[in-house]
Structures are given as structure tokens and as C-alpha cells.
C-alpha positions as MATLAB code, in Angstrom:
seq = 'MICDGKYIFRTGKAGDKSASRWTNPDEPPVFVLEYNGKQIGAAHGSQRSILLIEVFIENKGHGTKFIELWERYARMREFKELEMEQVLNDKLEHILEKKRGFVLKEIDTCNEKTYQKML';
ca = [
      88.206  159.562  157.746;
      88.113  158.343  154.167;
      85.869  159.952  151.564;
      84.980  158.027  148.412;
      82.275  159.686  146.365;
      79.105  159.674  148.428;
      80.677  157.399  151.064;
      82.425  158.423  154.267;
      84.262  155.811  156.333;
      85.183  157.043  159.792;
      85.826  155.981  163.351;
      82.771  155.748  165.543;
      81.749  158.206  168.227;
      79.148  158.509  170.970;
      75.677  158.718  169.477;
      76.409  156.528  166.460;
      74.018  153.635  165.864;
      75.470  150.247  166.815;
      75.044  146.936  165.031;
      71.837  145.241  166.170;
      73.609  142.283  167.831;
      76.038  144.509  169.770;
      75.420  144.000  173.484;
      77.144  147.089  174.931;
      75.125  150.161  173.914;
      77.479  152.507  175.802;
      80.408  151.568  173.558;
      80.252  153.226  170.130;
      81.177  151.329  166.972;
      84.857  151.234  166.056;
      83.930  152.191  162.457;
      80.944  153.811  160.786;
      79.988  153.966  157.119;
      77.945  156.915  155.912;
      76.277  157.377  152.537;
      74.974  160.779  151.477;
      75.511  162.026  155.034;
      73.473  159.245  156.680;
      74.934  156.408  158.759;
      74.286  153.127  156.965;
      76.698  150.770  158.748;
      78.599  150.024  161.939;
      81.424  147.711  162.929;
      82.586  146.720  166.394;
      85.817  145.207  167.666;
      89.152  146.847  166.973;
      90.784  148.559  164.022;
      92.423  145.287  162.890;
      89.872  142.729  164.013;
      86.172  143.351  163.538;
      83.894  141.192  165.667;
      80.569  142.366  164.330;
      79.606  144.347  161.249;
      76.201  145.394  160.006;
      75.024  147.419  157.041;
      71.531  148.730  157.686;
      70.536  148.902  153.990;
      71.016  145.573  152.201;
      71.485  144.651  148.542;
      72.974  147.973  147.472;
      76.703  147.136  147.528;
      77.261  148.998  150.774;
      78.702  145.937  152.539;
      81.358  145.517  149.867;
      82.192  149.232  150.075;
      82.461  148.994  153.890;
      85.063  146.204  153.635;
      86.902  147.973  150.786;
      87.225  151.204  152.781;
      88.280  149.296  155.916;
      91.089  147.741  153.874;
      92.098  151.157  152.545;
      92.142  152.500  156.123;
      94.327  149.563  157.218;
      96.802  150.043  154.372;
      97.122  153.745  155.194;
      98.102  152.733  158.728;
     100.431  150.015  157.396;
      98.629  147.139  159.111;
      99.875  143.732  157.968;
      96.653  141.752  158.385;
      92.937  142.082  159.035;
      90.476  139.690  160.654;
      86.710  139.469  160.611;
      85.287  137.296  163.393;
      81.863  135.861  164.215;
      80.760  135.719  160.573;
      77.396  133.956  160.242;
      75.976  135.697  157.188;
      76.221  134.107  153.729;
      76.261  137.506  152.019;
      79.161  138.693  154.192;
      81.024  135.429  153.551;
      80.583  136.007  149.804;
      81.907  139.575  150.053;
      84.917  138.513  152.119;
      85.870  135.459  150.042;
      84.837  136.282  146.487;
      85.022  140.064  146.299;
      87.723  141.069  148.806;
      90.072  138.052  148.904;
      89.805  137.080  152.578;
      90.465  133.437  153.476;
      88.658  131.279  156.004;
      90.861  130.924  159.076;
      88.635  128.859  161.372;
      85.125  127.748  162.257;
      84.327  127.629  165.966;
      81.973  125.300  167.844;
      79.038  127.709  167.301;
      79.681  127.557  163.535;
      80.893  131.178  163.534;
      83.648  131.786  161.014;
      86.805  133.868  161.209;
      88.279  135.308  158.017;
      91.741  136.759  157.555;
      93.503  138.839  154.929;
      97.194  139.607  154.690;
      97.808  143.096  153.331;
];
């Protein structure tokens, strides 16, 4: 768990809300972002490679904070790289590229993008 002001970044557990496009409701998110004690985001995949991320409250900077805290978590565990897959959202692309320094790795046949960052 990482605390940063009113934010808490933690691993997911049973009962946590999943991202809306997540198809396996029995599998909790790999990460959860809370703000003022309320869950505001979820990410699925693995600790190093997120397949799906969603912040439930938009336009408040929470998405940027989610990625920032994920990077902090990864550095604490001495991961060498991170990946974000299945990116279809322009706002998320902007956060990854412009704010957090991820680079576009590939675009698949469904036009979903994969971003990567070396730590």
C-alpha cells in the first residue's frame, strides 16, 4: 500500500469494484486507487503489465495519480519495466505519453495500443 495525501494505492481484494470492461467479475482488480477512503479506480492484469485501467471519476487528475503511484510501487519492487496494454482512450494515451513518459510499443489489428516504460 502506498499513501500519498488523500490517495491510497493498494492491491485489489474480493469485493473491490472492477473496471467496467472487465469480463471476469470473480477476479478482483490487481490494483485499486482510493481517494478520501472511497475507491475511485481499478486496474486489471498483473503488477507489471496492466491490461485494463479505469478511473471512475474523470477530469480530476486521478488517472495521472493512478499511473504515478503504480510507477512508485514498481520502483519499490525494483521492476525494470512497465506495460499498459489495450489502450483505446485518448486521455489515457495523453497521460502515458505526455505526463508519465511511456512510449508507444505497438498497435494491434483492433487499433489497441501498448505502451511501455523502462524504469
